[in-house]
C-alpha positions in Angstrom: 25.7 10.2 -40.0 28.1 10.6 -37.4 26.2 13.6 -35.9 23.0 11.4 -35.9 24.8 8.7 -34.0 26.3 11.2 -31.5 22.9 12.7 -30.8 21.3 9.5 -30.2 24.1 8.3 -27.8 24.0 11.7 -25.9 20.2 11.8 -25.7 20.0 8.4 -24.7 22.4 9.1 -21.9 20.4 11.9 -20.9 17.1 9.8 -20.6 19.0 7.1 -18.5 20.3 9.9 -16.2 16.7 11.2 -15.8 15.4 7.7 -14.9 18.3 7.1 -12.3 17.4 10.5 -10.7 13.8 9.6 -10.4 14.5 6.5 -8.2 14.5 7.4 -4.7 17.1 5.5 -2.1 15.3 2.9 -0.6 15.4 1.9 2.9 16.8 -1.5 3.7 14.4 -4.1 4.0 12.1 -2.2 1.5 10.0 -5.0 -0.5 8.1 -5.4 -3.7 5.9 -8.1 -2.0 4.9 -9.5 1.3 3.6 -12.9 2.2 -0.1 -13.3 2.9 0.8 -16.0 5.2 2.9 -13.8 7.3 0.2 -11.0 7.1 -1.6 -10.4 10.6 -3.7 -7.3 10.0 -3.9 -3.9 8.2 -4.7 -0.5 9.1 -5.6 2.4 6.9 -3.8 5.4 8.1 -5.2 8.0 5.6 -5.8 8.2 2.0 -2.2 7.7 1.1 -0.8 5.2 3.5 -1.7 1.6 4.8 0.1 -0.2 7.8 0.7 -3.9 7.0 1.2 -5.7 10.3 3.0 -8.8 9.9 3.3 -11.9 12.3 6.3 -11.4 14.7 5.9 -7.6 15.3 7.1 -6.5 11.9 5.3 -3.5 10.3 5.4 -2.3 6.8 4.3 1.1 5.7 2.7 1.1 2.1 2.7 4.7 0.6 0.4 4.5 -2.4 1.7 5.7 -5.6 -1.4 8.0 -6.1 -3.8 9.4 -3.4 -6.8 7.2 -3.0 -9.6 9.7 -2.2 -12.1 8.0 0.4 -9.8 5.2 1.3 -9.6 6.3 4.9 -13.6 6.3 5.1 -13.7 2.6 4.1 -14.8 -0.2 6.4 -12.7 -3.2 5.0 -10.2 -4.0 2.3 -10.2 -6.4 -0.4 -7.9 -7.8 -2.9 -7.4 -10.5 -5.3 -4.3 -12.4 -6.1 -3.5 -15.7 -7.7 -0.1 -15.8 -5.7 0.7 -16.2 -2.1 1.8 -12.6 -1.9 0.6 -9.2 -2.1 2.7 -7.0 -4.2 3.2 -3.3 -5.3 1.7 -4.1 -8.7 -1.6 -5.4 -7.1 -4.8 -3.2 -6.5 -6.9 -3.3 -3.4 -10.2 -2.3 -3.0 -11.8 -0.1 -0.1 -15.2 -1.5 0.8 -18.1 0.4 2.5 -21.0 -1.5 4.4 -24.5 -0.8 3.8 -27.6 -2.7 4.9 -25.4 -5.7 6.2 -23.2 -5.9 2.8 -20.2 -4.6 1.6 -19.8 -2.8 -1.8 -16.6 -1.5 -3.5 -15.9 2.3 -2.8 -12.4 2.7 -4.1 -9.8 1.0 -5.8 -6.2 1.7 -5.2 -2.7 0.6 -6.6 -0.3 -0.3 -3.8 3.3 1.0 -3.5 6.6 -0.5 -2.2 6.4 -2.1 1.4 8.7 -0.2 3.6 9.6 -1.8 7.1 9.0 0.9 9.9 9.7 0.9 13.7 7.1 1.2 16.5 7.9 4.6 17.0 7.5 5.7 13.5 4.0 3.8 13.7 3.1 5.7 16.7 4.1 9.0 14.9 1.9 8.1 11.8 -1.0 7.3 13.9 -0.9 10.3 16.1 -0.7 12.9 13.3 -3.9 15.1 14.0 -4.7 15.4 10.3 -4.5 11.7 10.0 -6.9 10.8 12.7 -10.6 9.5 11.8 -13.3 12.1 11.8 -15.8 11.3 14.5 -18.3 8.7 13.6 -16.3 7.1 11.0 -14.9 3.7 11.1 -11.2 3.1 11.6 -10.4 0.2 9.2 -8.4 -2.3 11.1 -8.6 -5.4 9.1 -7.8 -9.0 10.0 -5.8 -11.1 7.5 -7.2 -13.9 5.7 -6.9 -17.5 6.8 -3.9 -19.3 5.4 -3.9 -20.4 1.7 -6.8 -18.0 0.8 -6.4 -16.0 -2.3 -9.2 -13.5 -2.0 -10.1 -11.8 1.1 -13.2 -9.6 1.8 -12.5 -8.9 5.5 -14.5 -6.4 7.7 -13.8 -5.0 11.1 -16.3 -4.4 13.7 
């Protein structure tokens, strides 16, 4: 009986240690959610990263937990939320334009919102492999009007 108890105690300690090792240290200011009222615009950097430009010159980088193949080639982003925030548990849709209408092309889960400086933004946008292919739209999406809970916003 004691051996079983000891094994359970040791094994559970190992499991907790593994969970703690999986958690990477976060940069100060990292957030689970951002306010939609404070959101100015977004920009898709590549299939892994979206920049969220806030009113007041603050920029959050959101590295998606999984690569969202085709996101960079979309024309707009869409999201639905019942809250006044966009959170790391929310899903966004990349939309493509066809015959004057938008249709969903990809769906992607969001990650944590990490504040970054302007020099980091410039580095992200300057990466040669991250630049859009010729002829493809570079999604830069305006934020919804205040109080909106669903957005289908395109860029021209």
